[in-house]
C-alpha positions as a printed Julia matrix, in Angstrom:
124×3 Matrix{Float64}:
 122.79  126.27  108.56
 123.43  122.64  108.7
 123.69  120.49  106.09
 120.31  118.69  105.14
 118.56  116.15  102.5
 115.06  116.51  101.59
 112.47  113.5   102.42
 109.41  112.49  101.1
 107.9   109.28  102.87
 104.49  107.81  101.01
 102.75  104.98  101.67
 100.36  103.52   98.82
  97.66  105.84   99.65
  99.14  109.23  100.81
 102.35  111.25  101.24
 102.52  110.8   104.84
 105.62  113.31  105.61
 107.94  115.73  103.74
 110.64  118.12  104.72
 114.38  119.0   105.84
 116.09  116.68  107.68
 119.85  116.01  109.15
 119.24  112.28  110.13
 116.74  109.44  108.93
 117.5   105.97  110.48
 115.28  103.46  108.47
 115.53   99.54  108.8
 116.81   97.51  105.7
 116.71   93.53  105.14
 120.6    94.28  105.0
 120.14   95.94  108.92
 119.64   99.43  110.26
 121.0   102.46  108.13
 121.08  105.26  108.9
 120.93  108.28  105.52
 122.8   111.75  106.11
 123.43  114.51  103.83
 126.1   113.19  101.44
 125.95  109.79  101.49
 126.09  107.93   99.01
 123.08  106.95   96.45
 121.63  103.81   97.76
 118.58  101.41   96.64
 116.81   99.32   99.34
 114.36   97.48  100.69
 112.27   98.28  103.57
 111.21   95.77  106.44
 108.72   96.43  109.06
 109.94   99.15  111.69
 109.98  102.15  113.05
 111.57  104.9   110.54
 113.1   108.22  112.32
 113.62  111.6   110.68
 115.95  113.72  112.6
 114.36  117.1   111.1
 116.34  120.58  109.77
 115.2   122.28  113.1
 116.02  120.03  115.31
 112.56  117.73  115.81
 111.61  114.39  115.43
 109.39  112.72  113.43
 108.74  108.55  113.8
 106.76  106.17  111.75
 106.06  102.78  111.71
 106.32  101.71  108.56
 105.6    97.53  106.82
 106.84   97.45  103.7
 108.58   98.99  100.64
 111.49  101.02   99.26
 114.12  103.48  100.04
 116.45  105.0    97.52
 119.16  107.85   98.17
 120.75  110.26   95.3
 121.4   113.95   94.8
 120.33  114.83   99.04
 116.7   113.37   98.04
 115.9   110.31  100.35
 112.11  108.63   99.06
 110.71  106.22  101.72
 107.59  104.2    99.43
 106.51  102.45  101.7
 102.94   99.82  101.28
 101.7   101.02  104.81
 103.1   103.8   106.68
 102.14  105.92  109.95
 103.12  108.59  112.06
 103.8   108.01  115.41
 101.16  110.38  116.82
  98.02  109.06  114.47
  98.95  105.34  115.67
  95.6   104.49  118.69
  97.66  103.1   121.23
  94.64  100.81  122.77
  93.98   99.73  119.52
  97.14   98.92  118.38
  97.61   96.71  121.64
  94.26   95.18  121.3
  95.33   94.37  117.7
  98.38   92.44  119.16
  96.58   90.67  121.56
  94.12   89.11  118.98
  96.57   88.18  116.51
  98.97   86.73  119.5
  95.66   84.53  120.53
  94.81   83.76  116.7
  98.62   83.25  116.16
  98.94   85.13  113.14
 102.2    86.31  112.7
 101.99   88.77  109.94
  99.33   90.95  112.28
 101.27   90.25  115.68
 104.93   91.92  113.43
 102.41   94.87  112.16
 100.83   96.01  115.43
 104.34   95.37  117.06
 105.75   97.58  114.93
 103.21  100.63  114.98
 103.51  100.03  119.1
 107.24  100.58  118.66
 106.92  103.82  117.14
 105.25  105.37  119.19
 107.68  103.93  122.2
 110.34  105.94  120.39
 108.27  108.91  118.88
């Protein structure tokens, strides 16, 4: 059996995904990071961006994450996000409309959120 790490992806309002994985890739304020079993302990600040989880069963879970924290110790990875949505939960047309609306309103924060949602769907 391949080495695994336990992953908990939690948003402020719910548990988004929990399970075993072989690799998690996330964006932090220091840049993109990949965490595999046995990684050194880690504590970081999440940037808005897609999080990719390679599950132990060989599947891939992608989520749009907007801010929060990442921590890793004892083969347990916690992603504590302000907002997180799985790629398959995202309504692409709604996200596209939100992106266009944010661009026309010159709302940079809303534009970044909509862009992250669309990138998560494209990766997932």
